[in-house]
C-alpha positions as CSV (number, residue, x, y, z in Angstrom):
1,X,-67.6,34.3,30.1
2,X,-64.4,35.8,31.5
3,X,-66.3,38.0,33.9
4,X,-68.2,34.9,35.3
5,X,-64.9,33.1,35.7
6,X,-63.3,36.0,37.7
7,X,-66.4,36.2,39.9
8,X,-66.3,32.5,40.6
9,X,-62.6,32.7,41.5
10,X,-63.2,35.5,43.9
11,X,-66.1,33.6,45.4
12,X,-63.9,30.4,45.9
13,X,-61.2,32.5,47.6
14,X,-63.8,34.0,49.9
15,X,-65.2,30.6,50.8
16,X,-61.7,29.3,51.4
17,X,-61.0,32.1,53.9
18,X,-64.2,31.4,55.7
19,X,-63.4,27.7,55.8
20,X,-60.0,28.4,57.1
21,X,-61.4,30.5,60.0
22,X,-63.9,27.8,60.9
23,X,-61.3,25.0,60.7
24,X,-58.9,27.0,63.0
25,X,-61.8,27.3,65.5
26,X,-62.4,23.6,65.4
27,X,-58.7,22.9,65.6
28,X,-58.4,24.9,68.9
29,X,-60.2,22.1,70.7
30,X,-57.1,19.9,70.6
31,X,-58.2,17.3,67.9
32,X,-56.8,17.3,64.4
33,X,-55.1,20.7,64.7
34,X,-54.0,22.7,61.6
35,X,-52.8,19.7,59.7
36,X,-56.2,19.2,58.1
37,X,-56.2,22.7,56.6
38,X,-56.3,22.6,52.8
39,X,-55.1,26.2,52.5
40,X,-51.5,25.7,53.8
41,X,-48.7,28.0,52.6
42,X,-47.2,25.6,50.0
43,X,-50.6,24.8,48.4
44,X,-51.6,28.4,48.4
45,X,-48.4,29.4,46.5
46,X,-49.0,26.6,44.0
47,X,-52.6,27.7,43.5
48,X,-51.5,31.4,43.0
49,X,-48.8,30.4,40.6
50,X,-51.2,28.4,38.5
51,X,-53.7,31.3,38.4
52,X,-51.0,33.6,37.1
53,X,-49.8,31.1,34.5
54,X,-53.4,30.6,33.4
55,X,-53.9,34.3,33.0
56,X,-50.6,34.7,31.2
57,X,-51.1,31.9,28.7
58,X,-54.7,33.0,28.0
59,X,-53.6,36.6,27.4
60,X,-50.8,35.5,25.1
61,X,-53.2,33.3,23.2
62,X,-55.6,36.2,22.6
63,X,-52.6,38.3,21.5
64,X,-51.5,35.6,19.0
65,X,-55.1,35.4,17.7
66,X,-55.2,39.1,17.2
67,X,-51.9,39.0,15.2
68,X,-53.3,36.2,13.1
69,X,-56.5,38.2,12.4
70,X,-54.6,41.4,11.6
71,X,-52.2,39.6,9.2
72,X,-55.0,37.8,7.5
73,X,-56.9,41.1,7.0
74,X,-53.7,42.7,5.7
75,X,-53.2,39.9,3.2
76,X,-56.8,40.2,1.9
77,X,-56.5,43.9,1.4
78,X,-53.0,43.6,0.0
79,X,-54.1,41.0,-2.5
80,X,-56.8,43.4,-3.8
81,X,-54.3,46.2,-4.0
82,X,-51.9,44.0,-6.0
83,X,-54.7,43.2,-8.4
84,X,-55.5,46.9,-8.9
85,X,-51.9,48.0,-9.3
86,X,-51.1,45.2,-11.7
87,X,-53.9,46.4,-13.9
88,X,-52.4,49.9,-13.8
89,X,-49.0,48.4,-14.7
90,X,-50.4,46.7,-17.7
91,X,-52.3,49.8,-18.9
92,X,-49.1,51.8,-18.6
93,X,-47.0,49.3,-20.6
94,X,-49.7,49.1,-23.2
95,X,-49.7,52.9,-23.8
96,X,-45.9,53.0,-23.8
97,X,-45.6,50.2,-26.4
98,X,-48.2,51.7,-28.7
99,X,-46.6,55.2,-28.9
100,X,-49.4,57.0,-30.6
101,X,-48.0,60.5,-30.1
102,X,-46.9,62.3,-33.3
103,X,-44.6,64.8,-31.8
104,X,-42.3,62.6,-29.8
105,X,-41.9,59.4,-27.7
106,X,-40.9,60.9,-24.3
107,X,-44.2,60.1,-22.5
108,X,-44.3,56.7,-24.1
109,X,-40.9,55.8,-22.7
110,X,-41.8,57.1,-19.3
111,X,-45.1,55.2,-19.3
112,X,-43.2,52.0,-20.3
113,X,-40.7,52.5,-17.5
114,X,-43.4,53.2,-15.0
115,X,-45.3,50.1,-16.0
116,X,-42.3,47.8,-15.7
117,X,-41.3,49.3,-12.3
118,X,-44.9,48.9,-11.0
119,X,-44.9,45.3,-12.1
120,X,-41.7,44.7,-10.3
121,X,-43.0,46.4,-7.1
122,X,-46.2,44.3,-7.2
123,X,-44.1,41.2,-7.5
124,X,-42.3,42.2,-4.3
125,X,-45.6,43.0,-2.7
126,X,-46.9,39.5,-3.5
127,X,-43.7,38.0,-2.0
128,X,-44.4,40.0,1.2
129,X,-47.9,38.8,1.5
130,X,-46.8,35.2,1.0
131,X,-44.1,35.6,3.7
132,X,-46.6,37.1,6.2
133,X,-48.9,34.1,5.6
134,X,-46.3,31.4,5.8
135,X,-43.9,32.9,8.4
136,X,-46.3,34.7,10.7
137,X,-50.0,33.7,10.5
138,X,-49.7,30.0,10.0
139,X,-47.2,29.3,12.9
140,X,-49.2,31.4,15.4
141,X,-52.5,29.9,14.3
142,X,-51.1,26.4,14.8
143,X,-50.0,27.3,18.4
144,X,-53.3,28.9,19.2
145,X,-55.1,25.8,18.1
146,X,-52.4,23.4,19.2
147,X,-52.7,20.6,21.8
148,X,-49.9,21.6,24.2
149,X,-51.8,24.7,25.3
150,X,-55.1,22.8,25.5
151,X,-53.5,19.9,27.5
152,X,-51.9,22.3,29.9
153,X,-55.2,24.1,30.4
154,X,-57.0,20.8,31.0
155,X,-54.4,19.9,33.7
156,X,-55.0,23.3,35.4
157,X,-58.7,22.8,35.2
158,X,-58.4,19.3,36.7
159,X,-56.3,20.7,39.5
160,X,-58.9,23.4,40.2
161,X,-61.7,20.8,40.4
162,X,-59.6,18.6,42.7
163,X,-58.8,21.6,44.9
164,X,-62.5,22.3,45.3
165,X,-63.1,18.7,46.1
166,X,-60.4,18.8,48.7
167,X,-61.9,21.9,50.2
168,X,-65.3,20.2,50.5
169,X,-63.6,17.1,52.1
170,X,-61.9,19.4,54.6
171,X,-65.3,20.7,55.7
172,X,-66.5,17.1,56.0
173,X,-63.6,16.2,58.2
174,X,-64.2,19.2,60.3
175,X,-67.8,18.2,60.8
176,X,-66.9,14.7,61.9
177,X,-64.3,16.1,64.3
178,X,-67.0,18.2,65.9
179,X,-69.3,15.2,66.3
180,X,-66.4,13.3,67.9
181,X,-66.1,16.0,70.5
182,X,-69.8,15.8,71.2
183,X,-69.9,12.0,71.4
184,X,-66.4,10.8,72.3
185,X,-65.8,7.0,72.2
186,X,-68.3,6.3,69.5
187,X,-66.6,3.7,67.4
188,X,-68.8,4.3,64.3
189,X,-67.9,8.0,64.3
190,X,-64.3,7.2,64.7
191,X,-64.3,4.9,61.7
192,X,-66.1,7.5,59.6
193,X,-63.7,10.2,60.7
194,X,-60.6,8.1,59.9
195,X,-62.1,7.3,56.4
196,X,-62.8,11.0,55.8
197,X,-59.3,12.0,56.9
198,X,-57.8,9.3,54.6
199,X,-59.7,10.5,51.7
200,X,-58.6,14.1,52.4
201,X,-55.0,13.0,52.6
202,X,-55.2,11.3,49.3
203,X,-56.9,14.3,47.7
204,X,-54.2,16.6,49.0
205,X,-51.4,14.3,47.8
206,X,-53.0,13.9,44.4
207,X,-53.7,17.6,44.2
208,X,-50.1,18.5,45.0
209,X,-48.8,16.1,42.2
210,X,-51.4,17.4,39.7
211,X,-50.6,21.0,40.6
212,X,-46.9,20.5,40.0
213,X,-47.7,18.9,36.6
214,X,-50.1,21.6,35.6
215,X,-47.7,24.3,36.7
216,X,-44.8,22.7,34.7
217,X,-47.0,22.3,31.6
218,X,-48.4,25.8,31.8
219,X,-44.9,27.3,32.3
220,X,-43.6,25.4,29.3
221,X,-46.5,26.7,27.2
222,X,-45.9,30.2,28.4
223,X,-42.3,30.0,27.4
224,X,-43.2,28.7,24.0
225,X,-45.7,31.4,23.5
226,X,-43.3,34.1,24.4
227,X,-40.5,32.8,22.2
228,X,-42.6,32.0,19.2
229,X,-44.6,35.2,19.2
230,X,-41.5,37.3,19.5
231,X,-39.9,35.3,16.6
232,X,-42.9,35.8,14.4
233,X,-43.0,39.5,15.1
234,X,-39.3,39.8,14.2
235,X,-40.0,37.8,11.0
236,X,-42.8,40.2,10.1
237,X,-40.7,43.3,10.7
238,X,-37.8,41.8,8.6
239,X,-40.1,40.9,5.7
240,X,-41.7,44.3,5.6
241,X,-38.3,46.0,5.9
242,X,-36.9,43.9,3.0
243,X,-40.0,44.8,0.9
244,X,-39.8,48.5,1.5
245,X,-36.0,48.6,0.8
246,X,-36.5,46.9,-2.6
247,X,-39.4,49.1,-3.5
248,X,-37.3,52.2,-2.6
249,X,-34.6,51.0,-5.0
250,X,-37.1,50.5,-7.8
251,X,-38.6,53.9,-7.2
252,X,-35.2,55.6,-7.1
253,X,-34.2,54.1,-10.5
254,X,-37.6,54.9,-12.0
255,X,-37.5,58.5,-10.8
256,X,-34.0,58.9,-12.4
257,X,-35.2,57.6,-15.7
258,X,-38.3,59.7,-15.8
259,X,-36.5,62.9,-14.8
260,X,-33.9,62.2,-17.5
261,X,-36.7,62.0,-20.1
262,X,-38.3,65.2,-18.8
263,X,-35.1,67.1,-19.1
264,X,-34.5,65.8,-22.6
265,X,-38.0,67.0,-23.5
266,X,-37.7,70.5,-21.9
267,X,-34.2,71.2,-23.3
268,X,-34.1,73.9,-26.1
269,X,-33.4,72.5,-29.6
270,X,-29.8,73.0,-30.8
271,X,-29.5,75.5,-33.7
272,X,-29.1,73.7,-37.0
273,X,-25.9,74.7,-38.9
274,X,-25.9,74.3,-42.7
275,X,-22.5,74.0,-44.2
276,X,-22.5,75.9,-47.5
277,X,-19.5,76.6,-49.7
278,X,-18.1,80.1,-49.3
279,X,-18.7,82.4,-52.3
280,X,-15.7,83.8,-54.1
281,X,-14.7,87.3,-53.0
282,X,-15.7,90.3,-55.0
283,X,-12.2,91.1,-56.1
284,X,-11.7,87.7,-57.5
285,X,-14.9,87.8,-59.4
286,X,-14.1,91.3,-60.6
287,X,-10.7,90.2,-61.7
288,X,-12.2,87.5,-63.8
289,X,-14.5,90.0,-65.3
290,X,-11.6,92.4,-66.1
291,X,-9.6,89.7,-67.8
292,X,-12.6,88.5,-69.7
293,X,-13.2,92.1,-70.9
294,X,-9.6,92.5,-71.8
295,X,-9.8,89.3,-73.8
296,X,-13.1,90.5,-75.4
297,X,-14.9,87.4,-74.2
298,X,-17.6,89.1,-72.1
299,X,-20.4,88.2,-74.4
300,X,-20.4,84.6,-73.3
301,X,-21.4,85.5,-69.7
302,X,-25.1,86.2,-69.2
303,X,-24.9,87.1,-65.5
304,X,-22.3,88.3,-63.1
305,X,-22.1,87.4,-59.3
306,X,-21.7,90.6,-57.4
307,X,-21.2,91.4,-53.7
308,X,-23.2,94.3,-52.3
309,X,-23.7,95.9,-48.9
310,X,-26.9,95.5,-46.8
311,X,-28.1,99.1,-47.4
312,X,-31.8,99.1,-47.4
313,X,-32.2,95.7,-45.8
314,X,-35.2,95.5,-43.4
315,X,-34.6,94.3,-39.9
316,X,-35.8,90.7,-39.6
317,X,-35.1,87.5,-41.5
318,X,-34.1,86.6,-45.0
319,X,-35.2,83.4,-46.8
320,X,-32.7,81.3,-48.6
321,X,-32.6,77.8,-50.0
322,X,-32.0,76.2,-46.6
323,X,-34.8,78.1,-44.9
324,X,-35.3,81.3,-42.9
325,X,-32.2,82.9,-41.4
326,X,-31.5,86.2,-39.5
327,X,-30.2,88.7,-42.0
328,X,-27.1,89.2,-39.9
329,X,-26.0,85.7,-40.9
330,X,-26.8,86.2,-44.6
331,X,-24.4,87.6,-47.2
332,X,-26.5,89.3,-49.8
333,X,-25.6,88.6,-53.4
334,X,-27.4,89.6,-56.6
335,X,-27.2,88.5,-60.2
336,X,-26.6,91.4,-62.6
337,X,-26.1,91.5,-66.3
338,X,-22.5,91.9,-67.6
339,X,-23.6,95.0,-69.6
340,X,-24.7,96.7,-66.3
341,X,-21.3,96.0,-64.8
342,X,-19.6,97.5,-67.9
343,X,-21.7,100.6,-67.5
344,X,-20.6,101.0,-63.9
345,X,-16.9,100.9,-64.8
């Protein structure tokens, strides 16, 4: 359709140039002159201006329509993405709340944090899609389908039809002028020529007024298209920037929490320290034994707590009441009979 319109416009310009050449030839005979030419300089500039405005508004309209289609497609795909990622968020929170692991809860905590952060991000994603629909797609769609553009285009089309009619009337006047030169003094031809010239004058006058109205309307629409489209593009950029900034904040916090859980999981366990009362020194125990021997009361003691060296200990670990310990940390003690101690001394 566009190609046909361009071809028709070129054909009209070609015909206009041919008509201009013919009319100049007829005007050289001394009757009418160049005043009857429809393609004077002012009208030609008006026509060219309208052609440029028509192309400009049509191109801007197509661009607005492309933006609307792109945003609507983004909203459709984004809504499906929100649905999928919301399901992922719910699954993560479910695993984190159940905590079925028997050896710890690190992964459960991380999954719970991930699910909550993902839910927050999808909420922001939904806000972005809503903003794109209400602040970008809807205003542009309203302008594409709005009456100001259509009214201006109708004025331009009426001007174009009137211009073609004026061109045809110019040819008609030229023909009657030629007949007047062939048959001068014919009253009937004079009346018809005057009628044709009057009609041409009215057409040119109306065409000039309509052309100015059409050009003003098209220029107004062009300005509105430029301003509104730029505003909507800025609004789209701001909405996306706000969305990505908030998502980045959520991800930074989530990463910090998950790394903290990983570090806690990978950290080596701190050695357990068991506080046990220090055993009495060997001298003290020996002293007790000596006094007890001197007082002849050794028979009341069944066992004696003695302190020995680690001669004969195997390298490795020794087991005590509190668990397994390296032998370097164990003070070996044995229970011996009091009679055995007497024999030693």
